N, C-alpha and C positions, 0 to 999 in steps of 0.2 A: 581577388578582386581587392582592391586597394582598399585603403583607412578610411578613403573618406565615400565608399559603398554599403558600408556596410548603418542598415538604421536598426532602430527600435526593434525585437524580438527578434532578429541575429541567431545563428546560432553561429562559437565558433570552435576551436578546440587552439590551447595554447600550444606552444611548439616543445617536443619532447627537454632540452632544456631552459627553464621559463629565466629567462634571463633579460625576456622583454620588461621587465617590470621589477624595481626597487624590491616587493617579498615576491619569493617565489609561487605562484598559483599552480594548487592539485592537479594533474591531470584529471578532465572531464573535459566534460562540455560547458560553456556559458552561453548565457542568454544575452545579447544586449539588452538594455534597461535603460542606456540613458547616454544621450550623443549629447557633449558640450562641442566648443570649439577646439582647445586641443585636446580635450580626454574623451577616453570612453568608461560608463561603467556596466560593468559583465554580472551576473548573479548567477554562482552555479548549480545547474538545473540535471545534467548526469553525471554516472561515473565514470570515469576510466573506458568500459566495455560497452558505454553509449546509455546504458539503463539509468531511470529518473530515480535522482536520490533529492528528496526536501534538506538544506544543506541553511539555508540562508545567507551565506559565505557570497557576501560582494567584493568586486576588486574593481578600484581604478586604476585603466589603463591609460599613458601617451597613447593617440591617436595615432601618431608614429610609428611602437611598440604593436599596435594592432599589427600589421604591413608583415609581421613573420607568422599571424595566425594562420589557421588554414579555417575552412568551412565546413561544418560539422551537423547532421540532422536533428531536427529536434529528438529528443527523448521520448517526448508522447506522439510521438509519430507511430503509423500503421507500422505493426511487426510480421513475422513469417508468423502462417496462422497452425505450422507448429509448434513454434516458439510458445505464441499466446493460448494451446491446450495445455503444454507442457506446461506455461508457471502456472494455470487456471487448478489443475490436476493439486499444485503442489500447495495451492492458496489453501484448495478443499482439505488436503490432508493436515497441513498443520491448526488451521481451524477445528477439525472431528479432532486435535490433539487436543488443544485448548477446552474442548464442549467437555470431551468426558476427564482431563485434569480439574474442571472445574464441578464434577459430579464426587469424583475421588478425595477432595476438600470439603465435603461434609458425605459422610458416607451412608450414614442411617437418617437423613432427609431424600439423600437421594433413592437409597431402597423404601423409606415410607412412598415418594411422593411413583418410582416405576409399579410398587402395589394397586396406589389408586388408578392407574391408567389400564393394570391387568382386571379390578375388579370390574373400572367400568364397562372395559369391552368384552370382557367377560359373564360376569356378573347375572347375565340373565338366564344362563347356564343351571345357576347351583339356589342361584337367589331371587324372591318372589318379593320384589320391589316397584315401584313402578317406573318403568322404561325412564321418564326424563330426570330419574335419580340419577342412572345410573351414568348420563348423558354428562349433568352435572360433574359426578365421581371421575368420571374421564377429563372432560378438560378441566379441571381440577390438579389430576395428576400430570396432564400435560404442561400446561403451565408452568407447574414446581418442577420438575426439570426443567422444560428452557429455564424457567429463571436460576435453577442451582445448577446448570450447566456453562452459562452466560454471564451470571454473575461471582460464581464460584467460593 
């Protein structure tokens, strides 16, 4: 592509030796967010591997210097199914670790909330109380566990 072909929302990668600008650009994927007669404004939206990042890094490049850049894929674009599954599993594991850490931050309250869940769920076996009470105790315990896990 020539520098005049780039329009807003196109994605580019700076050359390996970023001598195209006065200030060296970090390796990664940049989205064109502004086009002027003599310059192009770029927003860094991907790392060197093409994964989405939120840096807020904005750079202005001379249009002539943009000729050294190469087109890049949108980091928000489609990824292979295997990679999506792997990333989803990693996210699930990290969320679970954070949830457990939240419970461990207040162990006494966490045990009390879990006890309410058990009593509400299994209380009809040993307690002679109305079923709606046990349901209320169960949901109170579930809400307590969720609150402690999320808020820690």
